[in-house]
N, C-alpha and C positions, 0 to 999 in steps of 0.2 A: 513209157510213152511220153513224148515231149509235146506239150500243148503251148500254142501261142495265143495269149489272151488279148483280144482287141476290144477295148471298152469304149462304147459309144454312148455319150450322154445326150438323151433327147430332152433337152431342157427348155426348148422354146416350143416349136410346133411338132417337131419330129416327123413331119410328113415326108414321104418318099420323094415328092417333087423337089425338095430342097437338096437332094443328093446329086452332085454332079458326076461322081464316079463311085460305082458300087464296090464295097469291100469284097474281097474274094478269100475264101478259105478252101482247103483241099480235103479230099476224101478218097479212099480206095474201097470203101464199103458203103452200101446204101443205108445201112442202119445208123440212126442218129439218136443219141441220148440228149435229153433236155432237162436242165435244172430251171424250174419256173418258180421264182420267189422262194427258193429253199427246198422245194419238192423235186427230188431227182427221179426221173423215169428213164431207165436204161434202154427201154425199147419204145420210145415215144414217137419216133418219126422214121419214115422210109422215103428216101429221095425219089423224086419223080421228074426226070428231065423234061418231059413233055408238058408239064403243067407250069404256066408262066403268068403270074408267079404262083408258087405253092404257098398258101397262107397258113401260118400257125397263129391261132388266136390264143393269146396268153390268158391264163386263168383270171377271172374278174376280180379286180380290186380297185379301190379309189386311192390306194397308196402307191407311191413310186417304188419300183422294185427292179431287180435284175433278172434277165432271162439269158441263159447260156446254152448254146448249141455245141455239142461235142461230136465231132466225127471220130474216126479211128485214129487220125493223125493230127487233128487241128481243132480249133474252137473259136467261137466268137461270143462276146459278152455284151449285151445290149441293155441299156436302162430304159424302162417302159413306164409310162404314166398314162392316165386316162386320155383317150383321144389320139394317141400317137401310133405311128407305124414306122417300120424300118425295113428297107430292102437290101439284100446282099446276094452274093452268088456262092454256091458250093460247087467247086470244080471236081467232078467225079472221074477218077482214073486219068486225069490230065486232059480230058477231051469233052466230056459232057457237062455243059453249064446248067446247073439247077438253080433257077431264079427263085429265091425264097423271101418271104415277107413275115416279119413278126408284127402282129397287130394287137392293140389293146382290145379287150372285149367290150369296152365302153366306147362308142363311136364319138367322133368330134361333134361338138355342139351344133355346128352348121349342117350336119348330115342327119340330125334327128328330125323325126316327124313333129312339126310344131302346129299342126292343124288344130282348130278350135273344136272340131267335132268329136264327140265321144261315140264309141262303138258299143253295141250291146249284143251279147252272145247268149241266147237262151240255153239252159241245160236241164238235164234230168238227173237227180240223185238216185243211183241204182241201189238195189238190195245189197250190193257189195261195196257201197259207199263211194262209187266212182262218180266223178263229175262228167257225165256223158253229154257230148256236144255233137249235133248233126253237122257234118261237113259236106260240102258239095264240091267235087273235083271236076274242073273243066266244064262246068255247067251240065254235067251228065251223070256222074257217078256219086252216089250217096254213101257216106261212111260214118261210123260211130267212133269218135275220138275222145279219149279221156284227157282232161286237163291235169297235168302232173307237174307240180311246182318243183319237184326234185329232178326233173328231166330237162332236156334241151331240144330245141328245133322241132321238126315234124318227123314222126316215125310211123310206119305202117308195118303190120305183121306180114311176113312173106306170103301167107295164105291169102290175106286181103289184097296184096299187090297183084297176085295171079288172078284171083277170082272176081275182084271188084273194080279193077282199074286197067288202064292200057298203058301203064308207065314203063313196062318192060320193052326194051328195044326189039326183042325177039318174041313179042307177045303171041303173035299168030302161030308161030312154030311151037311154042310151049303148049298152047291150047290143043294143037293137033298132035301132041306127043312126038313131035319131030326134033325137039331140042329141050335141054334143061334150062330153067330160068337163069338169066345172067343179071344178078342184082347189082353188079358193079357198073353197068352201063345203062342205068335207068334214066328215062326222060324226066326233066323237071316238070312240075305242075305249072301249066300256063296260067291257071287261075285256081285258087283255093279259097273258098268262102266259108266263114263261120259266123252266123248271124249277119250283122252288117259289116263285119271286118273282112277285108279281102287282101290276099297276098298274090303277087304275080311272079312268074318265073322262079318258083320256090323249089329248092332241093328237097326231096323226100328220101329218108333213110330207112332201110329195112331193119326189122327188129324181131326178136323172139320173145320179148318181154312186154306185156301190157296188162292193164286191169282186166278183170273178168268181163267177158262179153264185148270187149272193145276191139275195133279193127286197128287201133293204134293210139298214139298219144301226141300231145303237143306240150312244149315246155315253157318255162318262165322267160327265157332269154328273148323270145319273140316280142316281148313287151318292155325291153330295155328303155329306160328313160321315161316310163309312164307309170301310172297308178292303176293297179288291177283290183277291182272290187268284186269279191265273190259273195253274192247276196243269196244265201240259202233260203231266206224267207220268201223271196220272189223268184227263185230259180233262174238267176241271170248273172252273167259276168258283164261288168261294165268296164270298158277300157277308157280311163280318163287321160286325155291328152293335156289337160290343164288340172291344177290341184283340185282334189275332191273337196266338197263342202258338206255341211251337215254332219259333223263328226261327233256330235253330242252322244255320250254313252260309250264311245270307243276309248280304249286304253292302248297306248303304243309302247313299243320297245324297239331297240335297234336291230337291224338285220346285219349280220356279218356274213362273210363268204370264205369258204375253204374249198379249194380246187373247183371253184365255180358253183358249189352248192350253197344256197342261201340257208342261213340258220338263225334261230332266235334262242334265247335262254329260257329254260324251264327248270322247275325244282320239285322234287318229291319231298314230302314232309311225313316222316315215319318215326314213331316213338320218340318224338321230341327232337329229331335231327333233320337237317336239310341236306339233300343231295342234288346239287345243281349241275346242269350239263348243257351242251350245245345240241339243239334239236333241229334238223332239217325238216322243211315242210313237205312231207311226202303225201300229197293229195291223191296219188295213185295207189296208195295202200288202204285196204279195208280195216287194218288194225287201228287200235287207239294210240298206243305208244310202242316204240321199238327201241331197245337199249343195247348198246355195243358191249360185247364181252370184255374188252379191254377196259372200258369205262367202269363196268361193274366191279372188276377186280381192283382197279386203282382207287376207287372210292369206297371200298369195303361195303358195297351195297348189300342190304339184308338178304340172306339166303333162306329165311324161314317164312316168307310171305305165302299166303294161301295159293296153292296150285290150282289153276283152272284147267290147263291142258298141257300135254307133252307130246311132241311129234317130230317128224323129220320133213323138212321142205326141200324140194329139188328145183334148181334153176334150169334154164333151157338146155344146158350142156349135160345135165344129169347129175351134177354135183349135189350131194346131200348136205343140208344144214340142220343140225339138231336144235330144236327150240323148246323153250318153256314159256307158257303164258301164266303169269301170276297176277294177283289182285293187289294193287297198291292203294292204301287207304286214302291218300290225298296227294294231288298234284296241282301246281300253280303255273299258269302261263299268263303273262302280262298282268299279274296280280289276281287273276280270276281263279277261284278254287274249283277243282273237279274231283269228286269223290269216287272211290272204288273203281279205279281205272285199270282196265285190262292191259297188262304190260308184257309184251313179248321180249324175252331175254335171249339174245343170240349166244350160243355156247361155243361157237367157232369163229373163224375169221369173218370180218364184215365184208359183204359182197362188193362194196365200193372201194375197198382196198386201204382204207384209213379209218381212224376212230371217228364215229359220228353216230349220234342217236337220231331218232325220227319221230316227228308228230305224224301219225297216220290220220287219214280222213275220218276214221271212227271218232276221233277227238275233235279235229278241226271243224267238222260239220256242225258242231254245237255253237259256233261263233260266225257271225258275219265278219268278213275279213277284207282288209285293204292292204295289198302288197305294194308299197311305194318303192319302185325301182329307180326313181330319180334321186331320192334323198335317203334311201335304204332304211325304211321303217316298216314295221308290222303293226297294223291297227286291228284290234279285236273287240267285238261287242257280242255278248250272249244273244242268241236268237231263240226261235220257237222250239228248236231241237234240243236246247240245253235243259229243258224241264225234266 
């Protein structure tokens, strides 16, 4: 296969308004492979001629990187940095123009919300360690959503969409058993309110995965460029549009990103040895720690820790994952020690598709937490649940 590489350096603003003539590449198949900063996904994209433009949001990073689209006969390579976007056309079978945009996950500074007002979202910590938030949809439908820092956007379970909302375009026919639900043509939420925070014209995505007893979840990227304070002592989330103050007692560490998942470093201390890894903040999980099978093997992680439980978990597609939960004597995050931590060890492939460990909310709930998505820092301070 012969590829024609077109390299576009977005070194100034990179905004599409500055493009006088859109680059064109060719395709005879709707299937597109994408290499995003070195991560190749062979089935990443399907062409949609009716969507103008069809936006691909590059994985979040503050570093300049390359994103390459591969059709079956052609390709385009674009340099992306925070705040940029680039438009081009993929000509399908010589006749259908697919207008496509590659956009940075970090918006331009001028498009960020710079209001002085902070929003407060009350929550309840459930028996399953979920951060449960009351959401009001279109001023009429009440939903329970879990705040999951390892997730993205707004998601609702298919059952909740049918029974608790009117988002389905064929909702009346579904309720009358005259049609099957069409989750591909859902209406946007005209208004979605969590505490004092409000979103308008918001896309809602269906899901089969959420925390126990939740109707859905909302993710970290809704708060890009802001600081999110999770205050377990007072059961509230505060969205800081300006830098948070009163940080006495907090310790901070850098947040990194892999494929859009934010992570911080943590370390086990076992028999005089340290085992350090990257841990994504999975506040949607009731577990304390979850470690990747590849990381376990690569770091020669001890296999003789006290066994708490062994079982098989199933995802919504019915795929089984054998797991073991062991007791680790000591774990440190942001310098704070946590003793006798229940650690779930995956024995198969990681469900996210790449190596990553996770802080579950069984551990994170012991700390009041500030997630700084403007400067990419994690602040932690022990709270009343740490005793």
